[in-house]
C-alpha positions in Angstrom: 0.0 0.0 -0.1 1.5 3.5 -0.9 1.4 6.1 1.5 -1.4 8.5 0.0 -3.9 7.3 -2.8 -5.3 10.1 -5.7 -9.2 9.6 -5.5 -11.0 9.7 -9.2 -13.8 8.3 -10.5 -17.9 9.1 -10.8 -20.8 8.0 -9.1 -24.1 7.1 -10.0 -26.8 7.8 -7.6 -30.4 6.6 -7.2 -32.6 7.4 -4.2 -34.0 4.7 -2.0 -36.1 7.3 -0.3 -35.6 10.6 0.8 -32.8 10.1 3.3 -30.9 6.9 1.6 -29.3 6.2 -1.4 -27.4 3.6 -3.5 -24.5 4.4 -5.6 -22.5 2.4 -8.1 -18.9 3.5 -8.4 -16.3 3.8 -11.2 -12.3 4.7 -10.3 -10.7 4.3 -7.3 -14.0 3.3 -5.7 -14.9 0.8 -8.2 -17.7 -1.1 -6.4 -20.7 0.6 -4.9 -21.7 2.9 -1.8 -24.6 3.4 0.4 -25.1 7.2 1.4 -27.5 8.3 4.5 -28.8 11.9 5.2 -28.1 12.4 8.9 -29.0 16.0 9.1 -30.1 18.7 6.5 -30.8 22.5 6.8 -31.9 25.2 4.3 -29.1 28.3 3.6 -30.1 31.7 2.0 -30.8 31.8 -2.0 -32.2 28.4 -2.2 -29.4 26.3 -1.0 -29.6 23.2 1.1 -26.9 22.0 3.3 -26.8 18.0 4.0 -25.0 15.9 6.9 -24.1 12.6 5.4 -22.5 9.3 6.2 -21.3 7.3 3.3 -20.1 3.6 3.2 -18.0 3.1 0.2 -17.1 -0.8 -0.5 -15.0 -1.6 -3.5 -15.2 -4.8 -5.5 -12.3 -6.2 -3.7 -13.8 -5.6 0.1 -11.8 -2.5 0.6 -14.0 -0.1 2.4 -13.9 3.8 3.5 -16.5 5.2 5.9 -17.1 9.1 6.1 -18.6 11.6 7.7 -19.7 14.7 5.1 -21.2 17.9 4.6 -22.7 18.5 1.0 -23.9 21.9 -0.5 -26.6 21.9 -3.0 -26.8 25.2 -5.2 -30.0 25.3 -7.4 -29.8 25.4 -10.7 -33.4 25.1 -12.2 -36.5 23.5 -11.1 -35.4 20.5 -9.0 -31.9 20.4 -10.5 -29.3 21.3 -8.1 -25.2 21.1 -8.4 -23.8 19.5 -5.3 -20.5 19.7 -3.6 -19.4 17.5 -1.1 -16.6 17.0 1.7 -15.9 13.7 2.5 -14.2 12.9 5.9 -12.6 9.4 6.5 -13.5 8.2 9.7 -12.4 4.4 9.3 -10.6 2.6 6.3 -9.7 -0.9 5.6 -8.4 -3.1 2.6 -6.3 -1.1 0.4 -7.5 1.8 2.0 -5.9 1.0 5.5 -4.2 3.4 7.4 -5.5 6.5 5.0 -6.7 9.6 6.5 -8.2 12.9 5.7 -10.9 14.0 3.3 -11.6 14.1 -0.6 -14.6 16.3 -2.6 -17.0 15.3 -5.4 -19.1 17.8 -7.4 -21.9 17.0 -9.8 -25.6 17.4 -10.2 -28.7 15.9 -8.2 -32.4 15.6 -9.9 -34.6 16.1 -6.9 -37.6 15.4 -9.1 -36.3 12.0 -10.5 -34.2 10.9 -7.4 -30.8 10.2 -9.6 -27.6 12.2 -10.0 -24.1 11.9 -11.1 -20.9 13.1 -9.2 -16.9 13.2 -9.8 -14.8 12.3 -7.3 -11.2 14.0 -6.9 -8.5 14.6 -4.1 -5.6 12.6 -2.3 -6.1 10.8 0.7 
């Protein structure tokens, strides 16, 4: 295992309900993710802030568990630009010992319960 890993990849998101999401991942997180909203707040200018927990599990069983903050900015109707910072709280497998945070950005369509994100950073 290297001392750091560059984060890159995409996420295709599908809402299970208003607080739970399943995600198919590519890139360094090739596998799946479960995401849960743990808090929310309406911000000025129509923005929304979400507190989240993510459980990233790769095809080889490696994992990252994170506590996160996501800001969603309205673009039009039910379409939002999402920007999230993921803070690692537990890691295993090829991620064991890695700490820090990484980011994603992308779009969420609230009316359809779908979205796509791109990940970037180094942990």
